[in-house]
N, C-alpha and C positions, 0 to 999 in steps of 0.2 A: 426483538428486532423491529425496525420500522415497518409497519404495514404487513406483517406476516399473516397469511390467509389460509395456509394449508400445511399439513405436515411435510417434513423434509422427504420422507419416503416417497410421497406422491410426486415430488419434484424431480428427483434424480436417480432413484434406485430401482425404478420399475424394470429397466433393462440392464443386465449385467454386461460388462465388457469382458468377455471370456478370453483371457490370454493364455492360461494354462501352463505358464512357465514360472519357475521360482525367480528367475532373473529376466528382466525386460530390457532389451536394447531396442530403441525405437525412435523414429521421427514422429513426434506427436502431431496430430492435426491442428489446424488453427483453431484456437478457442474463440467462441463468440459468446460474450456474457450479456445477459438480459436481466431485467427485473421480472417479477412474477406475472406481469402483464405483457411480456414480450418486448418491452422497450429496451433498445441497446444501451449499455452502460459504459460510458467513458470513465477513465480514472479508477478502474477496478484492478485489483492486484491478483496475480496468479503466481503461486510458488510451488515447486515440487520439493518436498521435504523427505529426508532419509534416503536420498539418492546415494548409490554406491558406485565405485569405480575409481578413477584417478583422484588423488587428494584435491581438496578445494584449491582453486587458484588464488593468487593474491587478490584481495578485494579491490574492485574498481572504485576510484574516487568519483565524487559527484558534486554537482553544484545546484543550489536552489536560489534562483535570482529573485529580485523584487522589482516588479515592473508594473506600472499603472496601478499601484497600491494593491498588488496581489503577489502571492508566492507563485513562481513559475519554475518548474511545473507545480501544480497543487499537490500531486501525489508522487513521491519518489520512493523507490525500493533500493536498498543497498545491502551488501553482505556485511556481516559483523566485522568490525575493524576498519571499515571505510572512513576516509576523511571527506568531510562535506564542507564546501565553501558556500558562503552566503553573500555573493556580490549584490550591490545595490545599484540598479540601473535607473532609479527614480531621481528626480531633482530634489527630493526631500529626504531628510534623515529617517532611518528606521531603527527600531529597538526590538530585536528578535529575541524570543524566549520560549522555553517549554518547561512545564511542570511534570512531564511524563515520567513514569518509573524507569523506562528504558533509557532516558536521558533528560536530566535537568540542567539547563544552562541559560545564560543570559548574555547577549551581545548588546551593549549599550549604544546609545546614539552614534551612528556612523554613516558615512557616504561611500560610494564607489566600492573599491576592493580593499578597504581599510581593515576589515575584520579578518583575523586569522582563521584557518580551517579548524573544524571541530571533529574529533574522532567519535564515531558511533560504534562502541564496542560491546554493547549489550542488546540482545534481541528483544523485539517488541515494537509497539506502535509509539511514535513520538509525534505529538500534536504541537504545531507551531503557531505562535501568535505574535502580534506586534503591539507593544505598549503604547504606541502613538496612534495607530490606526486600528480601531477595534474590529473592523470588518474583515481584516486579513486573517486567513486561516490556511494552514498547510499541513501536510502529513509526510512523515518519513517512516517507512516500515523497514525495520532492521531484521534480517533473516540469516539463518545458518545454511545458506544454499547459494549457489551461483546460477540456479535454474529459476529465473523469475522474469516477470514482465508486467507492464501496465497497459490496459486496453486503450485503444485510440478512440476517436470520436464516434466510430461505428461499433464500438464494443469488441473490437478484434485485437488479438495478440497472438504471436507465434513464439514459442519457447525453443531453446536450442535442443538438439538431439540429446538423448539421455541414456544412461545405463542405470537401472534402478532395481533394488530388491523388491520382492513381492509385497513387502510391508510398507513400501513407499506411500506417502500421503500427498495429496494435492490440496493446497489451501487457497481459498478465495476470500477476498475482503473488498469492501467498498466503504467510502466515508459515511454512508447512511446505514451501515450495519453496526449493531452494538458489539458483535463478536465475529471473529473470523470463522469461516466454515471450512472444516477439514473432512476429506473423504479418502478412502483407500483409492489409490490410483487405478487399480484394476477393477473397481466397481463403477467407473464412469459409464455413461450411456454410450451406445455405438455411435461412431462418427457417421455423419451423413455426407458422403463424398469426402472432400478435403477439410471439412469443418466439423467442430464439435460444439453444439449449442448448449450452454449451461445456464438455466434460469436460477437466479439467486432468490432466496425467500424473503423478499420485501418489495414494496411498491415505491418506485422512485418518486421523490417529491422535490420540486425545484427549491433550491436553498433560499432562505430569507436574506434580508439585507444585512443582518448582523447576527449570525448564528453563534450565540453564546460568547460573543466577543467581550461584552461588558463584564461578564462574570470572570473571564480570564484576566482581564485587566485588574479587576479588584483583587484577585488572588495574588497577582504580581506585586501590587502595592502593599498588601499585608506581608508578603514574603520579604520585601525590602525593608519595611518598617520594623520587622522583628529582628533584623540583623542576621538572619539565617544564611 
């Protein structure tokens, strides 16, 4: 992971959250996610996995706009089976694509709302790019849960109330993490008042002007040339 400086045990497992029940029904405190230097992290994903109770609701559809040559929002979380639209609010055409295992697709040059929605039916991380504008990068995290959220500019997110088995996991991910971090829900640190501060094991670095965009474009060109 980027900037990891100390073991995970020293970050989050020093104080156990002792619930003492096989099934947890709770209103979770507000999560506050930071890097390992205490800097709040926006666009960090929090997901409760293996939650039990009522069957999963129908997945909520979502939209990832393109505005000012950027994906808006940069990070989106959807439940598996969700339909995602890709409107284009820019005055220029975009060419959206992904090579990710969870979803490989391509929407060729289009404007406005011309593109049909795409179903994201396989869990995992989907990295978005634009074949015309190399600097554009976005992320869709597809999960088997309806208990999820993305942190705001202050690193804060509140999840819905939950009923979870003692084996439930909480997953954390940020675009600068190589892999998602999963912990037992009942091993989280004690909340301080109404908030629970979670330091993630990396040091935030301001993104460059063109993070891996050229490589993504070259891969698309090879993909199209091969006729795959």
